[in-house]
C-alpha positions in Angstrom: -16.9 36.2 -26.0 -15.5 34.2 -28.9 -12.4 36.6 -29.2 -12.1 36.3 -25.3 -12.1 32.7 -25.5 -9.5 32.3 -28.1 -7.3 34.8 -26.3 -7.8 33.2 -22.9 -7.0 29.7 -24.5 -3.8 30.9 -26.3 -2.5 33.1 -23.6 -1.0 30.4 -21.0 1.1 28.9 -23.6 2.4 32.4 -24.6 2.9 33.4 -21.0 4.7 30.2 -20.2 7.4 31.1 -22.6 7.5 34.6 -21.3 7.9 33.2 -17.7 11.1 31.4 -18.8 12.6 34.6 -20.5 11.6 36.8 -17.7 12.0 34.7 -14.6 11.8 37.4 -12.1 8.1 37.7 -12.8 7.3 33.9 -12.8 5.0 33.9 -9.8 3.1 37.0 -10.8 2.6 36.0 -14.4 1.4 32.6 -13.3 -0.9 33.9 -10.8 -2.3 36.4 -13.4 -3.2 33.7 -15.7 -4.9 31.7 -13.0 -7.0 34.7 -12.0 -8.0 35.3 -15.7 -9.3 31.8 -15.9 -11.3 32.4 -12.6 -12.8 35.5 -14.3 -13.5 33.5 -17.5 -15.2 30.8 -15.5 -17.5 33.3 -14.0 -18.3 34.9 -17.3 -19.3 31.5 -18.5 -21.9 31.2 -15.7 -23.2 34.5 -16.4 -23.9 33.7 -20.2 -27.5 32.7 -21.1 -26.6 30.2 -23.7 -23.8 27.9 -24.6 -21.1 29.2 -26.9 -20.1 27.2 -29.8 -16.9 27.9 -32.0 -16.3 26.2 -35.3 -12.5 25.9 -35.9 -12.6 23.4 -39.0 -16.1 22.5 -39.7 -15.5 20.1 -42.5 -13.6 18.1 -39.9 -16.0 18.6 -37.1 -13.4 20.3 -35.0 -15.5 22.5 -32.6 -15.2 24.2 -29.2 -18.2 24.2 -26.9 -18.3 26.4 -23.5 -21.3 25.9 -21.2 -22.0 25.5 -17.6 -20.5 22.2 -17.5 -17.1 23.7 -18.8 -17.6 26.4 -16.5 -17.5 24.0 -13.3 -14.2 22.4 -14.6 -12.5 25.5 -15.7 -13.2 27.1 -12.3 -11.9 24.0 -10.6 -8.8 24.4 -12.6 -8.5 28.1 -11.8 -8.8 27.7 -8.0 -6.7 24.7 -7.5 -3.7 26.1 -9.7 -4.1 29.6 -7.8 -3.7 27.7 -4.5 -0.7 25.8 -5.7 1.1 28.9 -7.0 0.6 30.6 -3.5 1.6 27.5 -1.6 4.8 27.5 -3.6 5.3 31.3 -3.5 8.1 31.2 -0.9 9.4 27.8 -2.0 12.4 28.8 -4.0 11.1 26.9 -7.1 12.4 28.0 -10.3 10.7 29.7 -13.3 10.7 26.2 -15.1 8.3 25.1 -12.5 6.0 28.0 -12.9 6.3 27.6 -16.8 5.3 24.1 -16.6 2.5 24.8 -14.2 0.9 27.4 -16.5 1.4 25.1 -19.5 -0.3 22.4 -17.6 -3.1 24.7 -16.6 -3.6 26.0 -20.1 -3.8 22.7 -21.6 -6.1 21.3 -19.0 -8.4 24.2 -19.8 -8.4 23.4 -23.3 -9.8 19.9 -22.6 -12.7 21.5 -20.8 -13.9 23.2 -23.9 -13.2 20.7 -26.8 -15.9 19.0 -28.6 -13.9 16.8 -30.9 -11.6 13.9 -30.4 -8.7 15.3 -32.4 -8.2 18.7 -30.4 -8.9 16.7 -27.2 -6.0 14.5 -28.4 -3.6 17.2 -28.9 -4.4 18.8 -25.4 -4.2 15.5 -23.7 -0.8 15.0 -25.1 0.4 18.5 -24.0 -0.9 17.5 -20.5 1.2 14.4 -20.5 4.4 16.4 -21.4 3.8 19.2 -18.7 2.8 16.7 -16.0 5.8 14.6 -16.8 8.2 17.6 -16.3 6.3 18.7 -13.1 6.6 15.2 -11.6 10.4 15.0 -12.5 11.0 18.5 -11.2 13.1 17.3 -8.1 15.5 15.3 -10.5 15.9 12.4 -8.1 16.1 8.9 -9.4 12.8 8.1 -7.9 10.9 10.9 -9.4 12.4 10.4 -13.0 11.5 6.7 -12.7 7.7 7.5 -11.5 7.5 10.4 -14.3 8.7 8.0 -17.0 6.1 5.3 -15.9 3.5 7.9 -16.0 4.6 9.2 -19.6 4.7 5.6 -21.0 1.3 4.4 -19.6 -0.3 7.7 -20.6 1.1 7.6 -24.1 0.2 4.0 -24.5 -3.3 4.9 -23.6 -3.6 7.8 -26.1 -2.2 5.5 -28.8 -5.3 3.3 -28.4 -7.3 6.4 -28.2 -6.0 8.0 -31.5 -6.8 4.6 -33.4 -10.3 4.9 -32.0 -10.6 8.8 -33.1 -9.4 7.9 -36.6 -11.9 5.1 -36.9 -14.8 7.6 -36.0 -13.5 10.0 -38.6 -13.6 7.2 -41.2 -17.2 6.4 -40.3 -18.6 9.9 -40.3 -15.8 12.3 -41.8 -16.0 14.1 -38.5 -14.0 14.1 -35.3 -16.7 15.5 -33.3 -18.1 13.7 -30.1 -21.4 13.2 -31.7 -19.6 10.9 -34.0 -19.7 8.1 -31.6 -23.2 7.5 -32.5 -23.1 5.0 -35.2 -19.5 4.3 -35.1 -18.2 0.8 -35.0 -17.8 -0.7 -31.4 -14.1 -1.0 -31.7 -13.9 2.8 -32.4 -15.9 3.4 -29.1 -14.0 0.7 -27.2 -10.5 2.2 -28.2 -11.6 5.8 -27.2 -13.0 4.9 -24.0 -9.9 2.8 -23.3 -7.7 5.8 -23.7 -9.8 8.0 -21.6 -10.3 5.5 -18.8 -6.7 5.0 -18.4 -5.7 8.5 -18.9 -8.4 9.6 -16.2 -7.4 6.9 -13.7 -10.7 5.1 -13.9 -11.5 1.7 -12.6 -8.5 -0.8 -12.8 -7.1 1.3 -15.7 -6.3 4.0 -12.9 -3.8 1.7 -10.8 -1.1 3.8 -12.1 -2.4 6.8 -10.2 -1.4 5.9 -6.6 2.0 5.5 -7.1 2.4 8.6 -9.3 0.3 10.9 -7.1 1.9 9.7 -3.9 5.4 10.0 -4.9 5.2 13.4 -6.6 5.7 16.6 -4.5 2.7 17.8 -2.7 1.8 20.8 -5.0 2.1 18.6 -8.0 0.1 15.8 -6.3 -2.7 18.6 -5.7 -2.6 19.6 -9.4 -2.8 15.8 -10.6 -5.5 14.9 -8.4 -7.3 18.2 -8.3 -7.5 18.8 -12.2 -5.3 16.7 -14.5 -7.2 13.4 -14.2 -10.5 15.5 -14.9 -8.9 16.2 -18.2 -9.9 12.6 -19.3 -13.1 12.4 -17.1 -14.7 15.7 -18.7 -15.1 14.3 -22.3 -16.6 11.0 -20.8 -19.2 13.3 -19.0 -19.7 15.3 -22.1 -20.3 12.2 -24.1 -22.6 10.8 -21.7 -24.8 14.0 -21.8 -24.7 14.2 -25.6 -25.5 10.6 -26.4 -28.3 8.5 -24.5 -26.4 5.3 -25.5 -23.2 6.2 -23.9 -24.8 7.2 -20.5 -25.3 3.7 -19.2 -21.6 2.8 -19.9 -20.2 5.9 -18.1 -22.4 5.3 -15.2 -21.2 1.6 -15.0 -17.6 2.6 -14.9 -18.6 5.4 -12.4 -20.0 2.9 -9.9 -17.2 0.3 -10.6 -14.4 3.1 -9.9 -16.2 4.4 -6.9 -16.3 1.1 -5.2 -12.8 0.0 -6.4 -11.0 3.1 -5.1 -12.7 3.2 -1.8 -12.0 -0.5 -1.1 -8.4 0.2 -1.5 -8.4 3.6 0.4 -9.9 2.1 3.7 -7.1 -0.3 4.4 -4.2 2.0 3.1 -1.7 2.7 5.7 0.1 5.6 3.8 -1.6 9.2 3.8 -0.8 10.0 0.2 -1.7 6.6 -1.1 -5.0 6.9 0.7 -5.7 10.1 -0.9 -4.8 8.9 -4.4 -6.9 5.8 -4.0 -9.7 8.2 -2.8 -9.3 10.2 -6.0 -10.0 7.1 -8.0 -13.1 6.6 -6.1 -14.4 10.3 -6.2 -14.0 10.2 -9.8 -16.4 7.4 -9.9 -18.9 10.0 -8.2 -18.4 12.4 -11.0 -19.1 9.7 -13.6 -22.1 8.1 -11.8 -24.3 11.0 -12.4 -23.0 12.9 -15.6 -25.6 15.5 -15.4 -24.3 17.1 -12.2 -20.7 15.8 -12.8 -19.4 19.3 -13.0 -20.5 20.4 -9.5 -19.2 17.3 -8.0 -15.7 17.9 -10.0 -15.5 21.4 -8.4 -16.0 20.1 -4.8 -13.6 17.2 -5.2 -10.9 19.3 -6.9 -11.1 21.7 -4.2 -11.0 19.3 -1.2 -8.5 16.9 -2.6 -6.1 19.6 -3.4 -6.2 20.9 0.2 -5.8 17.5 1.5 -2.6 16.7 -0.6 -1.2 20.1 0.3 -1.8 19.3 4.0 -0.2 15.8 3.6 2.9 17.5 2.6 3.3 19.3 6.0 2.3 16.3 8.2 5.2 14.8 10.4 4.8 11.5 8.7 3.1 9.6 5.8 2.3 6.5 8.0 -0.9 6.6 9.8 0.6 4.3 12.6 3.4 6.9 13.1 0.8 9.8 12.9 -1.2 8.2 15.7 1.8 8.6 18.2 2.8 12.0 16.8 0.3 14.7 17.7 -0.4 17.2 15.0 -0.6 21.0 15.6 -4.1 22.2 16.3 -4.2 24.8 13.4 -3.1 22.0 10.9 -5.7 19.7 12.5 -8.5 22.2 11.9 -8.0 22.5 8.2 -7.4 18.7 7.9 -10.7 18.1 9.7 -12.6 20.5 7.7 -11.4 19.1 4.3 -12.2 15.6 5.7 -15.6 16.4 6.8 -16.3 18.0 3.2 -15.5 15.0 1.3 -17.5 12.8 3.9 -20.5 14.9 3.1 -20.8 17.0 6.1 -23.5 19.9 6.1 -22.3 23.5 5.6 -19.6 22.3 3.0 -20.0 21.6 -0.7 -19.2 18.1 -0.3 -22.7 17.8 1.4 -24.6 19.4 -1.4 -22.8 17.8 -4.3 -23.4 14.4 -2.8 -27.0 15.1 -2.3 -27.5 16.3 -5.9 -25.6 13.2 -7.0 -27.7 10.9 -5.1 -30.9 12.6 -6.6 -29.6 11.9 -10.2 -28.6 8.2 -9.8 -30.4 5.4 -11.8 -32.3 2.7 -9.4 -29.6 0.2 -9.9 -26.8 2.7 -8.8 -28.4 3.7 -5.4 -27.0 0.8 -3.3 -23.4 0.6 -4.5 -22.9 4.4 -4.4 -24.2 4.7 -0.8 -21.7 2.1 0.0 -18.9 4.0 -1.5 -20.2 7.0 0.3 -20.0 5.1 3.7 -16.5 3.8 2.7 -15.4 7.4 2.0 -16.5 8.4 5.5 -14.4 5.5 6.9 -11.4 6.4 4.9 -11.4 10.0 6.1 -12.2 9.0 9.6 -8.5 7.9 9.8 -7.5 11.8 9.2 -10.3 13.1 11.4 -9.3 11.0 14.7 -5.7 11.6 14.7 -4.2 13.1 17.8 -3.3 16.9 18.1 -1.7 19.6 20.3 -1.1 23.2 20.5 1.2 24.8 17.9 3.6 26.0 20.7 4.0 22.4 21.8 4.4 21.2 18.4 7.0 23.9 17.5 9.3 22.0 19.9 8.8 18.6 18.1 11.8 17.4 16.0 9.1 16.2 13.4 7.6 19.9 13.1 7.8 21.2 9.7 7.9 25.1 9.2 4.7 26.4 7.5 4.9 29.0 5.3 2.2 31.9 4.8 1.6 30.6 1.3 0.2 27.4 2.8 -2.5 29.4 4.6 -3.3 31.4 1.7 -4.1 28.1 -0.4 -6.1 26.9 2.5 -8.1 30.1 2.6 -8.9 29.9 -1.3 -9.7 26.1 -1.2 -11.6 25.8 2.2 -13.5 29.0 1.4 -14.4 27.7 -2.0 -15.9 24.5 -0.3 -18.2 27.0 1.9 -19.2 29.3 -1.0 -19.8 26.5 -3.5 -22.9 25.5 -1.5 -24.6 28.4 -3.2 -24.8 26.3 -6.5 -27.4 23.9 -4.8 -28.5 25.5 -1.6 -31.7 23.5 -2.1 -29.9 20.6 -0.4 -30.4 22.0 3.0 -33.7 20.4 3.7 -34.5 18.3 7.0 -34.6 14.9 5.0 -31.5 15.7 3.3 -29.5 16.5 6.6 -30.7 13.1 8.3 -29.0 10.7 5.8 -25.5 12.2 5.7 -25.2 12.7 9.2 -26.3 9.0 9.8 -23.9 7.9 7.2 -21.0 9.8 8.8 -22.0 8.4 12.3 -22.2 5.0 11.0 -18.9 5.3 9.3 -17.1 6.7 12.4 -18.4 4.1 14.6 -17.3 1.4 12.2 -13.8 2.8 12.1 -13.5 3.2 15.8 -14.8 0.1 16.8 -13.8 -2.3 14.0 -11.4 -0.9 11.4 -9.1 1.0 13.4 -8.0 -2.5 15.0 -7.6 -4.3 11.8 -4.2 -4.6 10.0 -4.9 -5.6 6.6 -2.6 -4.9 3.8 -3.8 -5.2 0.2 -1.3 -6.5 -2.5 0.3 -4.0 -4.8 0.9 -6.6 -7.6 -1.5 -5.0 -10.0 0.2 -1.6 -9.7 3.4 -2.9 -11.1 4.5 -1.5 -14.6 4.2 -4.6 -16.6 0.7 -5.4 -15.2 -0.5 -1.9 -16.0 -0.1 -2.7 -19.8 -1.9 -5.9 -19.4 -4.8 -4.3 -17.6 -5.4 -2.1 -20.6 -5.8 -5.1 -22.8 -8.3 -6.7 -20.4 -10.2 -3.3 -20.3 -10.4 -3.1 -24.0 -12.1 -6.5 -24.0 -14.5 -5.5 -21.2 -15.5 -2.4 -23.0 -15.9 -4.1 -26.3 -18.0 -6.8 -24.5 -20.2 -4.2 -22.8 -20.8 -2.3 -26.0 -21.9 -5.8 -27.6 -24.5 -6.6 -24.9 
C-alpha cells in the first residue's frame, strides 16, 4: 500500500506533463487518473488500519491515510471525473486538462498530509493550478478574478507559513500534533491561513465572486473539492487535539449561519451557490468526527448544481421565474436541491442526520437554523417554472446540452444515492420526521414570505481592499479565542 500511495501521489503531476506533450490523449489520460483516485479511495476504505508514511521523520514530515482521507479523496475523484466528462465535447485544449489533473493531484496530496510544510507546498500548487483554470478564458474579467484569488490566497499562505515556522521552532517538528503546546500566535497564524484559504466565515468572502465568475466546470471543482483542501487539515487537527476541537466547531457554526444568511437573499444563481458553499463548509467543521461524510455529500451535490447552473437560460432568479426550464434539466436540478436540503433517499439526508447527532449542545439551535436556511435557499431552485424539452428547444434562451452533461449528472446524482450506504442507520421513523418537517416549514416560509421580499445585501465586504483588512480582524479574533 505504501508504494501504491507514493505512485498514486506522483502520477497526476507526471501525467499532467504527458498530457501537454501528447495533447490528443488529454481527455483519456485525465480520466484515467481520476478513476485511479477512485480505486485508491475504495482501497483506503477496505484497509483495516490507517497507513502512516514517514518521509522526513526528524522534521515530522509524515503522511497519514485513513477513512477520513478516503472520504475526501473519493469526493475529489468523483467530482473531477464528472467535470472531465462534462467538458469532453467542449473543445477545451490540453492545457485545461493538464491543469485540471495538476489540481486534482495537489488536492489529493492535502488529504494525506499530516504536517504543515507538506501541506503548505500542496496548497501553493493548488493556488497556481486554480488560478490558471480560472483565467482559462483569457478575458479581462477572468484574469482580474484569477489575480484577485491568487493574491488573497498567497497572502493567507504567508501568514500560515510564519505560523508553521513558529510551530517548528517550539517542537522541532512540522507535524500537526505540534499545535499542542505551541505559542498562541503560531496557532492563530496557521488558522488564519487555513480559514482564508478554505473560505471559512468572513475570511471566505473572496469566494462568491471567484466561484460565480469562473466557468461552470471550474466553479464545480472550486466548490466541490478545492476549498476542502484547507478544510481537511482543520478537521484533522480537531480530531487529533481536543483543545482545537471547540475552536473548529465555533467557526463551523459561525460559517454555517453567515453563508446561509447571504444565500437566502441572493438574486444570482451562481452567487447563491457560492454563498451556500461557505455555509455547507460550516456543517463539515461543526462535527469534525463525521466531516468526511458530509464533505463527500456536499462535493457531489454542489458540483452538480454548478454544472447545471451553466446551462440555465439565465443567472438571475427574477428572469428564471419568467423563463420555463426544460423538464429533464428541472429533474436533476430538483434532485440535487432536495439532497442538499436533507430530503430522504439522498445522502444529504443521512449526512445531516449524522452531523446533528454529533453536535455539542450549544451547536444544536444555530445549526438547525442554518439547515432551515438551506431549505429556504434551495426552494428558489425547486420552485422555478418548467416545460417540456420540445417546447424549450424552440426558445431562443435554450442552450444545447451535450451528452457529457448527462454523464456527469449520472455520476454525481448516483453518488448521492449510493452514499446512503455509509450511514443507512439514519433511516428511522424519528429521523425521517424532523428533516421532512424542516423542509415543509422552509418551503412555506419561502412561498409565503421570502419569495415576495426584495432585499439586496451590500457587497462592500467582498471588495479587494476589504478582504485583506478582514484577515487582520480574523487574526485578532482567533488570537482572542485562544486566550479565552
